[in-house]
C-alpha positions in Angstrom: -6.9 209.7 -18.5 -7.9 213.6 -18.5 -7.4 213.3 -14.5 -3.7 212.1 -15.2 -3.0 214.8 -17.8 -4.4 217.3 -15.1 -1.8 216.0 -12.5 0.9 215.9 -14.9 0.4 219.5 -16.2 0.3 220.6 -12.7 3.4 218.9 -11.5 5.1 220.8 -14.6 3.6 223.8 -13.6 4.9 223.5 -10.0 8.2 222.4 -11.2 8.6 225.1 -13.5 8.0 227.6 -10.7 10.3 226.5 -8.6 13.2 226.7 -11.7 11.7 230.0 -12.5 11.6 231.7 -9.0 14.4 229.3 -7.1 12.6 230.5 -3.9 11.5 228.5 -0.9 10.2 230.4 2.1 8.8 229.6 4.6 9.8 225.6 4.8 9.6 225.2 8.0 8.3 227.3 11.1 10.0 225.8 13.9 13.8 225.4 11.8 13.4 229.0 11.2 14.4 228.7 7.9 12.9 231.6 5.8 14.5 232.1 2.3 16.9 229.7 0.1 17.7 231.3 -3.1 20.4 230.5 -6.2 21.0 230.8 -9.8 20.5 226.8 -9.6 18.7 224.8 -7.0 18.4 221.0 -6.6 15.8 219.6 -3.9 15.7 216.4 -2.2 12.3 215.5 -1.0 11.9 213.0 1.8 10.0 210.1 0.9 7.7 210.3 4.2 6.8 213.6 4.3 7.0 214.5 0.8 8.9 217.9 2.1 12.3 219.2 1.4 14.9 217.5 2.8 18.3 218.3 1.4 18.8 221.5 -0.6 21.9 222.9 -2.8 21.6 226.0 -4.1 24.9 227.3 -6.4 25.4 230.5 -7.8 24.5 233.6 -5.6 23.3 231.3 -3.2 21.3 233.1 -0.3 19.9 231.7 3.0 17.9 233.6 5.4 17.3 231.3 8.9 15.7 233.7 11.7 17.8 236.9 11.8 20.6 235.0 10.5 21.9 235.9 6.9 24.4 233.9 4.3 25.5 234.2 1.3 27.9 232.4 -0.7 28.9 230.4 -4.5 27.7 227.1 -3.3 25.1 226.3 0.3 24.1 223.1 1.5 21.4 222.6 3.7 19.6 219.6 5.5 16.6 220.6 6.6 16.0 217.6 9.4 19.4 218.2 11.1 20.3 221.9 10.4 23.8 220.9 8.9 24.8 223.5 7.1 27.9 223.8 4.3 29.0 226.6 2.1 32.0 228.1 -0.1 33.1 230.6 -2.0 33.6 234.0 -1.1 31.1 233.7 2.1 29.1 236.3 3.5 28.0 236.0 7.0 25.9 238.5 9.2 23.7 238.1 12.4 22.9 239.8 15.3 24.9 238.9 18.2 24.8 240.3 21.7 23.0 243.1 20.3 25.3 244.2 17.8 25.2 243.4 14.0 28.6 241.0 12.7 29.8 240.5 9.7 32.0 237.4 9.0 33.5 236.4 5.9 35.4 233.4 4.5 36.2 231.2 1.9 34.4 228.0 3.8 31.9 227.2 6.5 30.4 223.9 7.9 28.1 223.6 10.8 24.5 223.2 12.5 22.1 226.2 12.0 19.6 224.6 14.7 22.3 224.6 17.2 23.6 227.7 16.1 27.5 226.4 15.7 29.3 227.7 13.0 32.9 226.9 12.0 34.7 229.3 9.3 38.1 228.7 7.8 40.1 230.4 5.2 40.6 234.3 5.0 38.5 234.6 8.0 37.4 238.4 8.9 35.2 239.7 11.6 33.6 242.8 12.2 31.4 244.9 13.9 31.3 248.4 14.8 33.5 248.5 17.8 36.2 246.1 16.2 37.6 243.6 13.4 39.7 240.6 13.4 41.4 238.7 10.5 42.5 234.7 11.3 42.4 231.4 9.6 39.3 230.0 11.3 36.4 231.0 13.3 34.2 229.2 15.7 31.1 230.7 16.5 28.8 229.4 19.3 26.1 231.7 20.6 25.1 229.2 23.2 28.3 229.3 24.7 28.3 233.0 23.8 31.7 233.2 22.6 33.7 233.2 19.2 36.8 231.8 19.1 39.2 232.7 16.5 43.0 230.9 16.0 45.5 230.8 13.1 46.9 227.8 10.8 50.8 227.5 10.1 52.3 230.1 12.4 49.7 233.0 11.0 48.2 234.4 14.4 45.0 235.8 14.3 44.8 239.7 14.1 42.8 242.1 16.7 42.2 245.4 15.5 40.4 247.8 17.9 39.8 251.4 16.2 38.3 252.9 19.6 40.9 252.3 21.6 44.1 252.4 18.9 45.0 249.1 19.8 46.3 246.3 17.9 47.1 243.2 19.0 47.9 239.0 18.5 47.9 235.9 20.4 48.0 232.3 19.3 43.9 232.3 20.0 41.8 235.1 20.5 38.2 234.7 22.3 35.3 237.3 22.1 32.9 237.2 24.9 30.1 239.6 24.1 28.3 239.0 27.3 31.7 240.1 29.4 32.1 242.4 27.2 35.8 241.4 26.8 38.2 239.9 24.2 40.9 237.3 25.4 44.2 236.9 24.2 46.2 233.4 24.8 49.8 232.6 23.7 52.6 234.8 22.9 50.7 237.9 23.1 52.0 240.9 21.3 50.4 244.4 20.5 50.6 248.2 20.3 48.5 251.2 21.3 48.6 254.8 20.9 52.3 255.3 21.9 53.2 251.5 23.6 53.5 248.3 22.8 52.9 245.4 25.3 53.2 241.5 25.8 53.1 238.9 27.8 51.3 235.2 27.8 47.9 236.0 28.2 45.4 239.3 28.0 42.0 240.7 28.2 40.8 244.1 26.6 38.0 245.4 28.0 35.7 246.6 24.6 33.8 249.1 26.4 36.7 251.2 28.3 39.9 249.9 25.8 41.5 249.0 29.1 43.9 246.3 29.2 44.9 243.5 31.8 48.5 241.8 31.2 49.1 238.0 32.8 52.5 236.1 32.7 55.6 237.0 31.9 54.2 240.6 30.9 56.2 243.5 29.7 54.8 247.2 28.6 57.3 249.4 26.2 56.4 252.8 26.0 58.0 255.0 22.4 59.7 257.8 22.0 57.7 260.9 22.2 60.4 263.7 21.3 60.4 266.8 22.7 56.9 267.8 24.2 
């Protein structure tokens, strides 16, 4: 009888620690989940392994997964598959091609194990070189690409402050390894004293050089007397 009371007391103590700290670290080294926090945290235990299987954090939710950091109002993570969902003022931070990148959005769906993430709603990605606003963002480190799209006629907008260049297109693809941005479909843009358009455009993210293909146009603004 005393043994049962001891085990019951031990179990209660463990549960209280979880409820007060709302903290898990680490859960599984090979999956790189280092930390999960929130004002409220629910955990589904795997009946075969007795380890956390599904975790849902609500209110000031935080996840640290390797060099990925994610914040939101709600984060749901499946430990065995790596699937993750997040909602509410999402802030995602990671190092991508040796650059610190921050992505904000309303929603996130994806897989942390494969580092394939899909952001939607008021999307913005920024680093030291540029920032882009869009309605959706497809983030895939395996393919080395970040693809941004608009919805309902709202095209993503690219702002490259270093070269004083702004451009819009139906699809914008960032290729960090090539250090280029690819614009496709109804491309329109402005530089310092000129504007341009075409079907397809690439911008060198190092030099700021522009290459236009298909129905290309370049227009210079009136500069006045020099």
